[in-house]
C-alpha positions as CSV (number, residue, x, y, z in Angstrom):
1,M,-18.2,-17.6,26.1
2,R,-15.8,-14.7,26.6
3,I,-16.8,-14.7,30.3
4,L,-14.8,-18.0,30.7
5,L,-11.6,-16.4,29.6
6,F,-12.1,-13.7,32.4
7,L,-13.3,-16.5,34.8
8,L,-10.1,-18.2,34.3
9,I,-7.9,-15.4,34.7
10,F,-8.8,-13.8,37.9
11,I,-9.2,-17.1,39.5
12,S,-5.5,-18.4,38.4
13,A,-4.2,-15.1,40.0
14,L,-6.3,-15.8,43.5
15,S,-5.3,-19.7,43.3
16,S,-1.6,-19.1,44.6
17,A,-2.4,-16.2,47.1
18,Q,-1.8,-18.2,50.5
19,D,-0.4,-21.7,51.8
20,N,-3.0,-24.0,52.4
21,K,-3.5,-27.7,52.6
22,T,-4.8,-30.1,49.5
23,T,-8.4,-30.9,49.0
24,Q,-10.1,-33.2,46.9
25,M,-11.3,-31.4,43.4
26,D,-12.9,-32.4,40.2
27,P,-10.3,-35.1,38.8
28,Y,-10.7,-32.6,35.6
29,I,-8.8,-29.9,37.0
30,Q,-6.4,-32.1,39.2
31,S,-2.5,-31.1,38.7
32,K,-0.1,-33.7,37.3
33,G,2.9,-31.3,38.1
34,K,4.1,-29.1,40.3
35,P,1.8,-25.8,41.5
36,S,2.2,-23.0,39.6
37,A,4.6,-20.3,40.4
38,A,3.7,-17.4,42.1
39,V,1.2,-14.6,40.9
40,R,2.3,-11.5,39.1
41,P,1.8,-8.5,40.7
42,E,-0.5,-7.6,37.9
43,D,-2.6,-10.8,38.1
44,K,-3.9,-10.0,42.0
45,V,-7.1,-10.1,42.7
46,K,-9.2,-7.6,45.0
47,I,-11.3,-8.8,47.8
48,I,-14.3,-6.5,47.7
49,H,-16.6,-7.6,50.3
50,S,-17.4,-10.6,52.6
51,D,-19.4,-11.1,55.7
52,E,-16.7,-13.2,57.4
53,F,-13.1,-14.6,56.8
54,K,-12.2,-17.8,58.1
55,K,-9.6,-20.4,58.8
56,D,-10.3,-23.6,60.5
57,T,-11.0,-27.4,60.1
58,K,-13.8,-27.0,58.1
59,Y,-11.9,-27.2,54.7
60,E,-9.0,-29.3,56.1
61,G,-7.3,-25.9,57.4
62,N,-7.8,-23.6,53.9
63,Q,-9.1,-20.0,54.6
64,Y,-12.2,-19.4,53.4
65,L,-14.7,-16.1,52.6
66,V,-18.4,-16.4,54.1
67,G,-21.2,-14.6,53.3
68,H,-22.0,-12.0,50.5
69,V,-18.5,-12.7,49.4
70,E,-17.4,-10.4,46.4
71,I,-14.1,-10.7,44.4
72,E,-12.9,-8.6,41.7
73,H,-9.9,-9.2,39.1
74,Q,-9.5,-6.6,36.1
75,G,-13.1,-5.9,35.7
76,S,-14.7,-9.4,36.4
77,I,-16.6,-10.0,39.9
78,L,-17.2,-13.1,41.3
79,Y,-19.9,-13.3,44.0
80,A,-20.6,-16.4,46.0
81,D,-22.0,-17.2,49.6
82,E,-18.4,-19.0,50.4
83,V,-15.2,-19.0,48.3
84,I,-12.4,-21.2,49.8
85,L,-8.5,-20.6,48.9
86,Y,-6.3,-23.9,48.2
87,N,-3.1,-22.0,47.6
88,D,-1.1,-24.8,48.3
89,Q,-2.2,-26.3,44.8
90,S,-3.5,-23.1,43.1
91,L,-7.0,-24.1,43.6
92,V,-10.0,-22.0,44.7
93,K,-13.4,-23.3,44.9
94,A,-16.9,-21.3,45.3
95,I,-20.0,-22.5,46.6
96,G,-23.6,-21.3,47.0
97,N,-25.1,-19.1,44.5
98,A,-22.0,-18.7,42.7
99,K,-21.9,-15.8,39.9
100,L,-19.4,-14.5,37.6
101,Q,-20.3,-11.4,36.0
102,N,-17.8,-9.6,33.3
103,A,-18.5,-6.0,32.6
104,D,-19.8,-6.1,29.5
105,G,-22.8,-7.8,30.8
106,S,-21.8,-11.8,30.3
107,V,-22.2,-13.8,33.3
108,I,-21.9,-17.3,34.2
109,T,-23.9,-18.8,37.1
110,A,-23.8,-22.1,39.3
111,H,-24.2,-23.8,42.5
112,E,-20.4,-24.1,43.0
113,M,-17.3,-23.0,40.3
114,E,-14.0,-24.8,40.5
115,Y,-10.4,-23.7,39.0
116,N,-6.7,-25.0,39.2
117,G,-4.3,-22.5,38.4
118,A,-1.4,-24.9,37.4
119,T,-3.8,-26.7,35.0
120,Q,-5.6,-23.3,34.0
121,K,-8.8,-25.8,33.9
122,G,-11.9,-24.9,35.8
123,V,-15.4,-26.5,36.3
124,A,-19.0,-25.1,37.3
125,K,-21.5,-27.0,38.7
126,K,-25.2,-27.9,39.5
127,N,-27.7,-25.4,37.2
128,V,-24.9,-23.8,35.4
129,V,-26.2,-21.2,33.1
130,L,-23.8,-19.0,31.1
131,T,-25.1,-16.1,29.0
132,D,-23.4,-13.5,26.6
133,P,-24.7,-11.4,24.0
134,K,-25.1,-13.8,21.4
135,Q,-26.5,-17.0,23.2
136,T,-27.1,-18.8,26.6
137,I,-25.7,-22.4,27.7
138,K,-27.7,-24.3,30.5
139,T,-26.2,-28.0,31.4
140,D,-25.5,-29.6,34.5
141,I,-21.6,-29.5,34.3
142,L,-19.8,-26.9,32.2
143,Y,-15.6,-27.9,31.7
144,Y,-13.4,-25.0,30.4
145,D,-9.7,-25.0,29.7
146,R,-8.0,-21.7,29.6
147,L,-4.9,-23.1,27.8
148,A,-6.9,-24.8,24.8
149,N,-9.1,-21.8,25.2
150,Q,-12.6,-23.9,25.1
151,A,-15.2,-25.4,27.1
152,Y,-17.5,-28.3,26.6
153,F,-20.1,-30.3,28.6
154,N,-20.8,-33.9,28.2
155,T,-24.3,-34.6,30.6
156,G,-26.3,-32.9,28.3
157,G,-27.3,-29.2,27.9
158,T,-28.9,-26.4,25.3
159,I,-27.4,-23.8,23.7
160,S,-30.1,-21.0,22.9
161,D,-29.9,-17.9,21.2
162,A,-32.5,-15.3,20.0
163,Q,-33.9,-17.9,17.1
164,N,-32.8,-21.5,18.2
165,V,-32.8,-23.7,20.9
166,M,-29.5,-26.7,20.5
167,Y,-30.4,-29.6,22.5
168,T,-27.1,-32.1,22.9
169,K,-25.4,-34.8,24.8
170,S,-22.5,-33.3,24.6
171,A,-21.0,-30.0,23.3
172,T,-17.5,-28.5,22.8
173,Y,-17.1,-24.4,22.3
174,F,-13.6,-23.4,20.9
175,L,-13.8,-19.5,22.1
176,N,-11.4,-18.5,19.3
177,T,-13.3,-19.5,16.5
178,K,-16.7,-19.2,17.6
179,M,-17.5,-23.0,16.9
180,I,-19.6,-25.5,18.7
181,D,-19.1,-28.9,17.9
182,F,-22.2,-30.8,19.3
183,V,-22.2,-34.9,19.7
184,G,-24.9,-37.3,20.2
185,N,-28.2,-37.1,19.5
186,V,-28.1,-33.3,18.5
187,K,-31.3,-31.2,17.9
188,I,-31.6,-27.8,16.9
189,D,-35.2,-25.8,17.3
190,S,-35.6,-23.1,15.3
191,P,-39.3,-21.4,14.6
192,D,-39.3,-22.8,11.0
193,Y,-37.2,-26.4,10.9
194,I,-35.7,-28.7,13.5
195,I,-32.5,-29.9,12.6
196,E,-31.3,-33.5,14.2
197,G,-28.1,-35.2,14.3
198,P,-25.4,-37.4,16.0
199,N,-22.4,-34.9,15.1
200,I,-23.3,-31.5,14.1
201,K,-20.5,-28.3,14.4
202,Q,-22.0,-25.1,14.2
203,N,-20.2,-21.5,13.8
204,Q,-21.8,-18.9,16.4
205,N,-20.5,-16.2,14.3
206,T,-21.4,-17.0,10.8
207,K,-24.1,-19.5,12.2
208,V,-23.2,-21.6,9.4
209,A,-23.5,-25.7,10.7
210,E,-22.0,-28.6,9.5
211,F,-22.9,-32.2,9.7
212,F,-21.4,-35.4,10.0
213,G,-23.5,-38.6,10.0
214,P,-27.3,-38.6,9.3
215,T,-28.8,-35.9,9.5
216,T,-32.5,-34.6,9.1
217,I,-33.6,-30.9,8.7
218,T,-37.6,-30.8,9.2
219,N,-40.1,-28.3,8.2
220,R,-42.1,-27.3,11.3
221,A,-45.1,-26.3,9.1
222,N,-45.2,-29.6,6.9
223,P,-43.3,-32.2,8.4
224,K,-43.5,-34.1,5.2
225,N,-41.0,-31.5,3.5
226,R,-37.3,-32.4,5.0
227,I,-33.8,-32.4,4.2
228,Y,-31.9,-36.0,4.7
229,T,-28.1,-35.7,4.5
230,E,-24.6,-37.6,5.9
231,R,-22.7,-34.8,5.1
232,G,-23.5,-31.2,4.7
233,T,-23.5,-27.6,5.3
234,Y,-26.5,-25.7,6.5
235,R,-26.8,-21.8,6.7
236,M,-29.1,-20.9,9.6
237,E,-29.6,-17.3,8.8
238,T,-30.5,-17.8,4.7
239,K,-31.7,-21.4,5.2
240,E,-29.4,-22.5,2.5
241,A,-28.1,-26.4,2.6
242,F,-25.2,-27.4,0.7
243,L,-25.7,-31.5,0.8
244,N,-22.4,-33.8,-0.4
245,K,-23.3,-37.2,0.7
246,N,-26.3,-39.7,0.1
247,S,-28.5,-36.8,0.6
248,K,-32.4,-36.6,-0.4
249,V,-34.6,-33.6,-0.2
250,F,-38.1,-34.3,0.4
251,Y,-40.8,-31.6,-0.7
252,N,-44.4,-31.6,-2.4
253,D,-44.6,-35.3,-2.0
254,K,-41.6,-35.5,-4.3
255,I,-38.2,-36.5,-3.4
256,L,-34.8,-35.4,-5.0
257,T,-31.4,-37.1,-4.7
258,G,-28.0,-36.5,-6.8
259,D,-24.2,-36.4,-5.4
260,D,-24.2,-32.9,-4.6
261,M,-27.1,-31.0,-3.8
262,Y,-28.3,-27.6,-3.0
263,F,-31.8,-26.4,-1.4
264,N,-32.7,-23.2,-0.2
265,N,-35.7,-23.4,2.1
266,T,-36.7,-20.0,1.8
267,T,-37.4,-19.9,-2.0
268,G,-37.9,-23.3,-2.4
269,F,-35.2,-23.9,-5.3
270,G,-32.9,-26.6,-5.2
271,K,-30.6,-28.3,-7.7
272,A,-28.6,-31.4,-7.6
273,T,-25.7,-32.9,-10.0
274,G,-24.3,-36.5,-10.6
275,N,-26.8,-39.6,-10.5
276,V,-29.8,-37.4,-10.3
277,T,-33.3,-38.7,-9.4
278,L,-36.7,-37.3,-9.0
279,D,-39.2,-39.4,-7.5
280,D,-42.9,-38.3,-7.6
281,P,-44.4,-41.7,-5.8
282,L,-47.9,-39.7,-5.9
283,E,-47.6,-39.6,-9.9
284,K,-46.0,-43.0,-10.0
285,R,-42.8,-41.0,-11.9
286,Y,-39.2,-40.4,-11.9
287,I,-36.8,-38.3,-13.7
288,K,-33.3,-39.5,-13.9
289,G,-30.2,-37.1,-15.6
290,G,-27.0,-35.7,-14.6
291,Y,-28.3,-32.4,-13.3
292,G,-31.9,-31.2,-12.2
293,E,-33.3,-28.1,-10.8
294,V,-36.5,-27.8,-8.5
295,Y,-38.8,-25.1,-8.0
296,Q,-40.7,-25.9,-4.6
297,K,-43.0,-22.8,-4.9
298,K,-44.0,-23.3,-8.3
299,D,-44.1,-27.3,-8.0
300,S,-42.0,-27.8,-11.2
301,A,-39.1,-29.4,-12.1
302,M,-36.2,-29.6,-14.5
303,M,-33.6,-32.2,-15.6
304,T,-30.9,-32.3,-18.3
305,Q,-27.8,-34.0,-19.4
306,S,-29.2,-37.2,-20.7
307,P,-32.1,-37.5,-18.7
308,Y,-34.8,-39.9,-18.8
309,A,-38.4,-40.2,-17.6
310,V,-40.4,-43.1,-16.3
311,K,-44.2,-43.2,-15.8
312,I,-44.5,-46.5,-14.1
313,M,-47.4,-48.2,-15.0
314,E,-49.2,-51.5,-13.2
315,K,-49.3,-53.4,-16.7
316,D,-47.0,-51.2,-19.6
317,S,-44.6,-48.3,-18.4
318,I,-43.8,-45.3,-20.3
319,Y,-40.3,-44.0,-20.8
320,F,-39.6,-40.9,-22.0
321,A,-36.1,-38.8,-23.1
322,A,-34.6,-35.8,-24.4
323,E,-32.2,-33.4,-24.1
324,K,-34.5,-31.4,-21.7
325,I,-37.3,-33.1,-19.4
326,L,-39.8,-30.5,-17.5
327,S,-42.4,-31.9,-14.8
328,Y,-45.0,-29.5,-13.4
329,Q,-48.3,-29.2,-11.7
330,R,-51.3,-26.8,-12.5
331,P,-54.8,-26.2,-11.0
332,D,-57.1,-27.7,-13.0
333,S,-59.4,-25.0,-15.2
334,M,-62.4,-26.5,-13.9
335,D,-61.7,-27.0,-10.1
336,I,-58.7,-25.4,-8.7
337,K,-58.5,-27.6,-6.0
338,V,-57.7,-30.4,-8.1
339,K,-54.0,-30.3,-9.5
340,K,-52.9,-31.9,-12.6
341,S,-49.7,-33.1,-13.9
342,F,-47.6,-32.5,-16.9
343,L,-44.4,-33.6,-18.2
344,R,-42.7,-32.3,-21.2
345,A,-39.4,-33.2,-23.2
346,F,-38.0,-30.9,-25.5
347,K,-35.4,-31.7,-28.6
348,K,-34.8,-35.1,-29.9
349,A,-37.6,-36.2,-27.7
350,R,-38.4,-40.2,-28.1
351,I,-40.9,-42.3,-26.1
352,F,-41.3,-45.8,-25.2
353,K,-44.6,-47.9,-24.5
354,S,-44.7,-52.0,-25.3
355,N,-47.2,-51.1,-27.9
356,A,-46.0,-47.5,-29.3
357,Q,-43.0,-46.0,-29.7
358,G,-42.5,-42.5,-31.0
359,R,-40.1,-39.9,-31.6
360,A,-40.4,-35.8,-32.1
361,D,-38.8,-32.4,-31.4
362,S,-41.0,-32.4,-28.5
363,I,-43.4,-34.3,-26.7
364,A,-45.9,-32.7,-23.8
365,F,-47.6,-35.1,-21.6
366,N,-50.7,-34.4,-19.7
367,E,-50.5,-37.2,-17.2
368,T,-53.6,-36.8,-15.1
369,D,-55.9,-36.8,-18.3
370,G,-53.6,-39.5,-20.6
371,I,-53.1,-36.8,-23.3
372,M,-49.9,-36.9,-25.2
373,H,-49.0,-34.1,-27.9
374,M,-45.9,-34.9,-30.0
375,Y,-44.4,-31.5,-32.2
376,T,-42.4,-31.1,-35.2
377,R,-41.9,-34.1,-37.2
378,P,-43.2,-36.7,-35.3
379,I,-43.1,-40.5,-35.8
380,L,-45.0,-42.9,-34.0
381,W,-44.6,-46.9,-34.1
382,S,-46.7,-49.5,-33.1
383,G,-46.1,-52.9,-34.1
384,E,-45.3,-52.9,-38.2
385,K,-47.2,-50.0,-39.0
386,Q,-46.1,-46.3,-38.5
387,V,-47.4,-43.0,-38.3
388,T,-46.2,-39.3,-39.1
389,G,-47.7,-35.9,-39.6
390,D,-47.5,-32.4,-38.4
391,K,-48.6,-33.1,-35.0
392,V,-49.8,-36.3,-33.3
393,E,-51.7,-36.3,-30.3
394,A,-52.4,-39.6,-28.6
395,Y,-55.0,-40.6,-26.0
396,F,-54.7,-42.5,-23.2
397,N,-57.0,-44.6,-21.2
398,T,-56.0,-43.7,-17.5
399,K,-57.7,-46.7,-16.2
400,T,-56.5,-49.5,-18.7
401,E,-53.4,-47.6,-19.1
402,N,-53.5,-48.3,-22.9
403,I,-53.9,-46.0,-25.8
404,D,-57.4,-45.6,-27.3
405,S,-56.7,-43.3,-30.4
406,L,-54.3,-41.1,-32.1
407,K,-55.1,-37.7,-33.8
408,V,-53.0,-37.0,-36.6
409,I,-52.9,-33.2,-37.7
410,G,-51.8,-32.2,-40.9
411,N,-49.8,-34.5,-43.7
412,A,-51.3,-37.5,-41.6
413,F,-49.1,-40.8,-43.2
414,A,-50.1,-44.4,-42.0
415,I,-48.0,-47.1,-43.3
416,S,-48.3,-50.9,-42.7
417,K,-46.3,-53.6,-43.9
418,V,-48.2,-56.2,-45.9
419,D,-46.6,-58.8,-44.1
420,S,-44.1,-58.6,-41.1
421,L,-42.7,-61.8,-41.6
422,N,-41.2,-61.3,-44.9
423,L,-38.8,-58.8,-46.4
424,K,-40.8,-57.9,-49.3
425,D,-41.2,-54.5,-50.5
426,E,-45.0,-54.4,-49.8
427,F,-46.7,-51.5,-48.1
428,N,-50.2,-50.7,-47.4
429,Q,-50.3,-46.7,-46.9
430,V,-53.1,-44.1,-46.4
431,K,-52.8,-40.2,-46.1
432,G,-54.8,-37.1,-45.7
433,K,-54.6,-33.7,-44.0
434,F,-56.3,-35.2,-41.0
435,M,-56.3,-38.6,-39.6
436,T,-57.9,-40.3,-36.2
437,V,-56.4,-43.8,-35.6
438,Y,-58.2,-46.0,-33.0
439,Y,-56.6,-48.9,-30.9
440,E,-57.9,-52.2,-29.7
441,N,-56.0,-54.9,-27.5
442,N,-53.1,-52.2,-27.5
443,D,-52.6,-52.6,-31.6
444,I,-53.9,-50.2,-34.4
445,K,-57.0,-51.3,-35.8
446,E,-58.8,-48.7,-37.7
447,A,-58.3,-44.9,-39.0
448,R,-60.4,-42.5,-40.5
449,V,-58.8,-40.2,-42.6
450,V,-60.2,-36.7,-43.6
451,G,-59.4,-34.1,-46.5
452,N,-57.5,-35.3,-50.0
453,A,-57.4,-38.9,-48.8
454,Q,-55.6,-41.5,-50.7
455,S,-54.7,-45.1,-50.2
456,I,-52.5,-47.8,-51.9
457,V,-53.7,-51.1,-50.6
458,Y,-52.5,-54.7,-51.6
459,V,-55.4,-56.5,-52.3
460,D,-55.5,-60.4,-51.5
461,D,-58.2,-63.1,-52.0
462,V,-58.6,-66.7,-51.4
463,D,-58.3,-69.4,-53.9
464,Q,-60.8,-71.4,-54.1
465,E,-58.6,-74.5,-55.2
466,T,-55.5,-74.2,-52.5
467,K,-57.7,-71.9,-49.9
468,Q,-54.2,-70.0,-49.6
469,P,-54.4,-66.3,-50.1
470,Q,-53.9,-65.1,-53.6
471,R,-52.5,-61.4,-54.6
472,I,-55.3,-60.0,-56.8
473,G,-53.4,-56.3,-56.9
474,I,-53.2,-53.0,-55.6
475,T,-56.1,-50.5,-55.4
476,L,-55.2,-46.8,-55.5
477,S,-58.1,-44.6,-54.1
478,T,-58.9,-41.0,-53.5
479,C,-61.3,-39.8,-51.6
480,G,-62.6,-36.8,-49.4
481,I,-62.9,-39.2,-46.6
482,I,-61.1,-42.9,-45.8
483,G,-62.4,-45.3,-43.2
484,A,-59.5,-48.1,-43.4
485,L,-59.6,-51.3,-41.2
486,F,-56.2,-52.6,-40.5
487,E,-56.2,-56.4,-40.4
488,E,-53.5,-58.9,-39.5
489,K,-51.9,-58.9,-42.7
490,G,-53.8,-56.1,-44.6
491,L,-55.6,-53.0,-44.9
492,Q,-59.0,-53.0,-46.1
493,I,-60.6,-50.0,-47.1
494,V,-64.5,-49.9,-45.8
495,S,-65.7,-46.7,-47.0
496,C,-64.2,-44.1,-49.4
497,S,-66.6,-41.1,-49.8
498,I,-67.1,-37.8,-51.5
499,G,-65.3,-37.7,-54.5
500,A,-64.3,-41.2,-54.5
501,N,-62.2,-42.5,-57.0
502,S,-60.8,-46.2,-56.4
503,D,-59.1,-48.6,-58.9
504,T,-57.6,-52.1,-58.4
505,Y,-54.6,-52.8,-60.6
506,P,-53.2,-55.8,-61.1
507,M,-49.8,-56.4,-59.9
508,S,-49.0,-56.7,-63.8
509,K,-50.2,-53.4,-64.8
510,L,-48.9,-50.9,-62.1
511,E,-45.6,-49.5,-62.3
512,P,-43.4,-50.4,-59.1
513,E,-42.8,-46.5,-58.5
514,K,-46.4,-46.0,-58.1
515,R,-46.8,-48.2,-55.1
516,K,-45.6,-45.9,-52.8
517,F,-46.4,-42.3,-52.4
518,S,-43.8,-39.8,-53.3
519,D,-43.5,-38.7,-49.5
520,F,-43.1,-42.4,-48.5
521,N,-40.7,-42.3,-45.5
522,W,-40.6,-46.0,-43.5
523,N,-37.9,-45.7,-41.0
524,T,-36.1,-48.6,-39.5
525,K,-32.8,-46.9,-38.9
526,D,-33.9,-44.3,-35.9
527,R,-37.0,-46.8,-34.7
528,I,-36.9,-47.7,-31.1
529,R,-37.6,-51.4,-30.5
530,K,-36.6,-51.3,-26.6
531,W,-36.6,-48.9,-23.6
532,Q,-33.0,-48.5,-23.8
533,D,-33.3,-47.3,-27.1
534,I,-34.4,-43.7,-25.9
535,L,-31.0,-43.2,-23.8
536,V,-29.3,-42.4,-27.5
537,D,-30.5,-40.0,-29.8
538,T,-30.9,-42.8,-32.6
539,P,-29.9,-46.6,-31.8
540,D,-28.5,-46.0,-35.4
541,Y,-30.0,-49.5,-36.7
542,E,-29.2,-50.6,-40.1
543,E,-31.5,-49.9,-42.7
544,I,-33.8,-53.1,-43.4
545,K,-33.5,-53.8,-47.3
546,Y,-36.4,-55.1,-48.9
547,T,-36.6,-57.0,-52.1
548,A,-39.1,-55.6,-54.5
549,D,-41.5,-58.3,-56.5
550,N,-41.9,-56.9,-59.7
551,E,-42.0,-60.5,-61.5
552,L,-45.3,-60.1,-63.0
553,F,-44.7,-56.6,-64.0
554,N,-41.5,-57.5,-65.6
555,Q,-43.2,-60.4,-67.5
556,A,-46.1,-58.2,-68.8
557,Q,-43.5,-55.5,-69.6
558,D,-41.5,-58.4,-71.7
559,A,-44.9,-59.6,-73.5
560,I,-45.6,-56.1,-74.5
561,D,-42.1,-55.4,-75.6
562,K,-41.9,-58.3,-77.3
563,E,-45.5,-57.6,-79.1
564,K,-44.3,-54.4,-80.0
565,A,-41.2,-56.0,-81.6
566,K,-43.1,-58.3,-83.7
567,E,-45.4,-55.4,-84.9
568,E,-41.7,-53.5,-85.9
569,A,-40.8,-56.7,-88.0
570,K,-44.2,-56.6,-89.7
571,K,-43.6,-52.9,-91.0
572,P,-42.1,-52.5,-94.4
573,K,-38.5,-51.4,-94.2
574,R,-37.5,-48.3,-96.2
575,V,-34.6,-49.3,-98.4
576,R,-31.9,-46.6,-99.9
577,K,-31.8,-46.9,-103.4
């Protein structure tokens, strides 16, 4: 655009060389004051060639040059079919194949050009093309202001460089800063991306574009991958976007949003801070947090700062939380064309589902196959039942969206409240090396324990006269394998094999401390009872206090103690003489 400056200089010098009459020129360049002062000697132009030099009534008595007109000023040359001199108002007009060529090769062409030396404003009209070493501007009318050192058009045009073509209704070019201000349905067309918005500013030196208003950056190869923002900056050469208002990054059928965002279209790396959400509509899952990162080429993402994830299901969604959550996709080992989705939660991981809630140091969930792994001190609740072990694997039915079964590997321990409607300190327990738990109607129904299997089960029977349940006692069992059936208010041992040993003790005969295993760990303080509980490390509920029912045992002990006292009383007393 430096060529505009040369045009303004030499036309300004030319405009006051003669004394002629006024004429009707473009309103933009009209003078509102007195004509300019006389031209300085160093500003005078040199007429190199003209076929004819005329002065008649054709242009209201003003002098004009006709035929192969060539005028030079400080290394810049103006070519035209005709050049009219309106010197009384410091006006000049070039008509027909007007061309201004700078010494460095910059060129502006148009059907006609006008300039006012007083206002130092000019206009080029009809098929205007401006080219310089960095770009080409094409428009129908191009306005320029020498004092402000800027040019603009508002009738629609294009600006193109070696890689990009920019389409806009209006644009202003600031010659000093090399900044272009685009306004009105702007479109920047590059080999890899298309940028569209209502107001874009671009620096032609730095190739940095600024967005003011709803703007999209669309990937040409995959239009579904795009960026949306209402305020942001884009570095054209490195393809880096800095997004600051109502922004979204669409990639791999996922959507990343946040208060402040960054995305690199070359590397596929993006990050967001403040109210971050990563939405995956295909997986029906979203992750929220304070900070997030995405890796488009690896198809993975990471979320921190109080993150949580929601796996949306038609009947019963699953909620995850931890200090860090990862999501990623990997090809199926059996068919690389099929991608499987995974979710991992690290450190203080929590999970909520209406029929299953849990904690572990980390949780890994295969969303495609419905397999969840819980590592390091896992604990899983279902109703008034609790399962713990070294590792827990949960298997979901992807069609019914329900848990089908659990596998507990190492130190498996299942506890169930005998009666959830009271606060009696009564718990059925079964433990061993390995345990498989089966669900029915969204509740734990059956368990199979293998390896050093042990159980403590409260046993009831129906009184034939009152037809009411009556406590028989507690059964202690040790077996190689135990099969247990969880019922509404009890646990029934249906099988006990391999080294089986099972005894039932009346309540009056079994000490209270033997009614629980030594590693009994019923937890009500950290239990997750609603999905919002996963948003904190622990809901820190007040521990439920249960009342021990030791009346029969105490009565039996009192009777034993009385009998012992009677026996002691019958023994002869030794008298010291």
